[in-house]
C-alpha positions in Angstrom: 27.6 62.9 277.1 25.1 60.2 278.0 27.5 57.3 277.5 30.3 59.1 279.4 28.0 60.1 282.3 26.7 56.5 282.6 30.2 55.0 282.5 31.4 57.4 285.2 28.2 56.8 287.3 28.8 53.0 287.1 32.4 53.5 288.3 31.4 55.8 291.1 28.6 53.4 292.2 31.0 50.5 292.2 33.6 52.4 294.3 31.1 54.1 296.6 27.8 52.4 296.6 24.8 54.4 297.7 23.0 53.0 300.7 19.3 52.2 300.3 18.5 54.6 303.1 19.9 57.8 301.6 18.7 61.4 301.7 17.1 61.5 298.2 15.1 58.3 298.7 14.0 59.3 302.2 13.0 62.7 300.9 10.9 61.1 298.2 9.2 58.9 300.8 8.5 61.9 303.1 7.0 63.7 300.0 4.8 60.7 299.3 3.6 60.7 302.9 2.8 64.4 302.7 0.9 63.7 299.4 -1.2 61.0 301.1 -2.2 63.5 303.8 -2.9 66.3 301.4 -4.9 64.6 298.6 -8.1 62.6 298.7 -7.4 58.9 298.1 -11.1 58.3 297.2 -10.7 60.6 294.1 -8.8 59.1 291.2 -8.1 62.7 290.0 -6.5 63.6 293.4 -4.6 60.4 293.4 -3.1 61.2 290.0 -2.2 64.7 291.2 -0.5 63.1 294.2 1.5 60.8 291.9 2.5 63.8 289.7 3.5 65.8 292.7 5.9 63.1 294.0 7.3 61.9 290.6 6.7 64.5 287.9 7.6 67.7 289.8 11.1 66.4 290.9 11.6 65.3 287.4 10.9 68.8 286.0 13.1 70.3 288.7 16.1 68.1 287.7 15.5 68.9 284.0 15.6 72.7 284.8 18.8 72.4 286.8 20.4 70.4 284.1 19.5 73.0 281.5 20.8 75.8 283.7 24.1 74.0 284.4 24.5 73.2 280.7 24.2 76.9 279.9 27.0 77.7 282.3 29.4 75.0 281.2 29.2 71.4 279.8 31.4 70.1 282.6 28.9 71.2 285.2 26.1 69.5 283.3 28.2 66.3 283.1 28.9 66.3 286.8 25.2 66.8 287.5 24.3 63.9 285.2 26.7 61.7 287.1 25.4 62.8 290.4 21.8 62.1 289.4 22.7 58.7 288.0 24.5 57.8 291.2 21.3 58.4 293.1 19.1 56.6 290.6 21.3 53.6 289.6 21.6 51.1 292.5 23.3 48.0 291.4 25.4 47.7 294.6 22.3 48.3 296.7 21.4 44.6 296.3 24.3 42.9 294.6 26.4 42.7 297.8 23.6 40.6 299.4 23.5 38.4 296.3 27.3 38.0 296.3 27.4 37.2 300.1 24.6 34.6 299.6 26.6 33.0 296.8 29.7 32.8 299.0 27.8 31.4 302.0 26.1 28.7 299.9 29.4 27.7 298.3 30.7 27.1 301.8 27.6 25.2 302.7 26.5 27.8 305.3 22.7 27.8 304.7 22.0 29.8 307.8 24.2 32.7 306.7 22.7 32.6 303.3 19.2 32.9 304.9 20.4 35.9 306.9 21.7 37.8 303.8 18.5 37.1 301.8 16.3 38.1 304.8 18.3 41.4 305.3 18.0 42.1 301.6 14.2 41.6 301.3 13.2 43.0 304.7 14.3 46.4 303.5 11.0 46.3 301.5 8.9 44.0 303.7 9.9 43.9 307.4 7.9 40.8 308.0 9.5 38.7 305.3 11.3 35.5 306.6 13.7 33.1 304.9 13.6 30.5 307.6 11.3 27.9 305.9 13.2 28.0 302.6 15.3 25.1 301.4 18.5 25.7 299.4 16.9 25.5 296.0 14.1 27.9 297.2 16.8 30.3 298.6 18.5 30.3 295.2 15.2 30.7 293.3 14.1 33.7 295.4 17.6 35.3 295.2 17.7 34.9 291.4 14.1 36.2 291.0 14.7 39.3 293.2 18.2 39.8 291.7 17.0 40.0 288.1 14.0 42.2 289.0 16.2 44.6 291.1 18.8 44.7 288.3 16.0 45.6 285.9 14.5 48.3 288.1 17.9 49.7 289.3 19.8 49.5 286.1 18.1 48.6 282.8 14.9 50.6 283.3 16.9 53.7 284.5 19.3 53.3 281.6 16.4 53.2 279.1 14.6 56.3 280.3 17.9 58.2 280.8 18.6 57.6 277.1 15.1 58.4 275.9 14.3 61.7 277.7 16.5 64.8 277.6 19.0 65.3 280.4 18.9 63.1 283.5 15.2 63.6 284.0 14.3 60.2 282.6 16.3 58.5 285.2 14.5 60.4 288.0 11.1 59.8 286.4 11.6 56.0 286.3 13.4 55.6 289.6 10.9 57.7 291.6 8.1 55.8 289.9 9.6 52.5 291.1 10.1 53.9 294.7 6.5 55.3 294.8 5.1 52.0 293.6 7.0 50.2 296.3 5.9 52.8 298.9 2.3 52.5 298.0 2.4 48.8 297.0 0.0 47.6 299.7 -2.6 50.4 299.2 -5.8 49.5 297.5 -7.1 53.0 297.3 -6.5 55.6 294.5 -2.9 56.2 295.5 -2.0 52.5 295.1 -3.9 52.1 291.8 -2.4 55.3 290.3 1.2 54.3 291.2 0.7 50.8 289.7 -0.9 52.1 286.5 1.8 54.7 286.0 4.6 52.3 286.6 3.0 49.7 284.3 3.1 52.3 281.5 6.6 53.5 282.2 7.9 49.9 282.6 6.2 48.4 279.5 9.1 49.0 277.1 12.0 48.6 279.5 10.7 45.2 280.8 10.6 43.9 277.2 14.0 45.3 276.3 15.5 43.7 279.5 13.9 40.4 278.4 15.4 40.8 274.9 18.8 41.5 276.5 18.6 38.3 278.6 17.7 36.4 275.5 20.6 37.7 273.5 23.2 37.0 276.1 21.6 33.7 277.3 19.5 30.9 275.8 17.6 32.9 273.2 14.7 30.5 272.4 14.0 29.6 276.0 14.1 33.2 277.1 11.6 34.3 274.5 9.4 31.3 275.2 9.4 32.2 278.9 8.5 35.8 278.0 5.7 34.9 275.6 4.2 31.9 277.4 5.0 31.4 281.1 5.0 35.2 282.0 1.3 35.4 281.4 0.7 33.3 284.6 2.3 36.0 286.8 0.0 38.4 288.6 2.5 41.2 287.9 3.1 40.7 284.2 6.1 43.0 283.9 7.8 41.2 286.6 6.9 37.9 285.0 8.4 38.9 281.7 11.7 39.8 283.3 11.9 36.8 285.6 10.8 34.2 283.0 13.1 35.6 280.4 16.0 35.3 282.8 14.9 31.7 283.8 14.8 30.7 280.2 18.1 32.3 279.5 19.6 30.3 282.4 17.7 27.1 281.7 16.3 26.9 285.3 12.8 26.7 286.8 11.5 29.8 288.6 7.8 29.9 287.8 6.2 27.1 289.9 6.1 29.2 293.1 3.8 31.7 291.5 1.7 29.1 289.8 1.3 26.9 292.9 0.6 29.8 295.2 -2.1 31.2 293.0 -3.6 27.8 292.3 -3.9 27.1 296.1 -5.7 30.4 296.6 -2.8 32.3 298.1 -3.5 35.3 295.9 -6.6 36.6 294.1 -6.6 37.2 290.3 -5.2 40.6 289.5 -4.9 42.7 286.4 -1.7 43.9 284.8 -1.8 46.9 287.1 -2.1 44.8 290.2 -5.8 45.5 290.5 -8.0 42.5 291.7 -10.4 41.0 289.3 -8.8 40.3 285.9 -9.2 36.6 285.1 -6.9 36.9 282.1 -3.9 37.2 284.4 -4.5 33.9 286.3 -2.6 30.7 285.6 -5.8 29.1 284.2 -5.5 31.5 281.3 -2.1 30.2 280.5 -2.3 26.6 281.8 -2.3 25.2 278.3 1.0 27.1 277.6 2.9 26.1 280.7 4.9 23.0 280.2 4.5 23.0 276.4 7.5 22.2 274.4 8.8 23.0 270.9 11.9 22.3 268.9 15.0 23.7 270.8 12.9 24.7 273.8 13.1 22.9 277.2 9.6 21.9 278.5 8.9 23.0 282.1 9.4 19.4 283.3 12.9 19.3 282.1 14.0 22.5 283.7 16.2 22.1 286.7 15.6 23.9 290.0 18.2 26.6 290.7 21.2 25.5 292.7 24.1 27.5 294.3 26.1 27.3 291.1 23.1 28.9 289.3 23.7 32.1 291.3 27.1 32.5 289.6 25.5 31.9 286.2 22.9 34.6 287.1 25.6 37.1 287.9 27.3 36.4 284.6 24.0 36.9 282.8 23.3 40.3 284.4 26.8 41.6 283.7 26.6 40.4 280.1 23.3 42.2 279.7 24.8 45.4 281.2 27.8 45.2 278.8 25.4 44.6 275.9 23.3 47.8 276.5 26.4 49.9 277.3 27.9 48.8 273.9 24.7 49.7 272.1 24.6 53.1 273.8 28.3 53.6 272.8 27.4 52.8 269.2 24.5 55.2 269.3 26.7 57.9 270.8 29.4 57.4 268.2 26.9 57.7 265.3 25.6 60.9 266.9 29.1 62.4 267.2 30.1 61.4 263.7 26.9 62.8 262.2 
């Protein structure tokens, strides 16, 4: 059922994409706002309870509904799985901006490309501006955000949907992503709890996504980016995904992070996004960045992303999706045969 539900959900999502501002996501954000008013942010215990209220409780409710519908008839359970996946998968929530950027840059319309990138990223940060960015920088930011969004909208959801019973895994991961984004700028217990929980939930999916990019792209460069350059990113999980994609494509994406941190634009942070962990700074990985090995491009030989790289990135993402769908199909076939 898992493979069939995912396939149907992908088809429905392509034909009728769910808008970013939808009732389920808005309901989660209202629940998160209620939790911030009802629990004490100064207490880590209360902050953990708040996270559980917003993420775990809806997950258990979805699991119970799936069990109930499965007891009535398998077709009802399948329809519920598809509906839940439609609300948790979100490939089209960002891919149309990426595609429109690609078309605009192909026509040489840099202004329109900036507008699409700005509309895309302002959904999370209303103050974000694309005005000072050059064409290579526009491409770099688009690729970075595209691979991260594809990981959090597709690959992470797919992993947890496969691992946990029913559709509850998809809800657990997606709500964890949304809550981390909602509390991203908080430095109190709420923000720390959401970052720590997401770090744990995303640890395996981020590495599987990196492996997928390596398999369907430049294998050695992707693994080198994961093992070496990703250590310089303040958000290590994000760094693993982005640097693996950069290596798979053979382009340079990391200098923005390294230069910004070196210039003091951001303080050292831990893997959870908590200030004060020197191990996550570029200095800890400075000896690795730019190193070379047989078959691996050194950083100095990597090219900045260009408009044509956007097309290559789209191909990389779709090949990775097909790869994991084929693996899931094989697992399903083995299960049915046995």
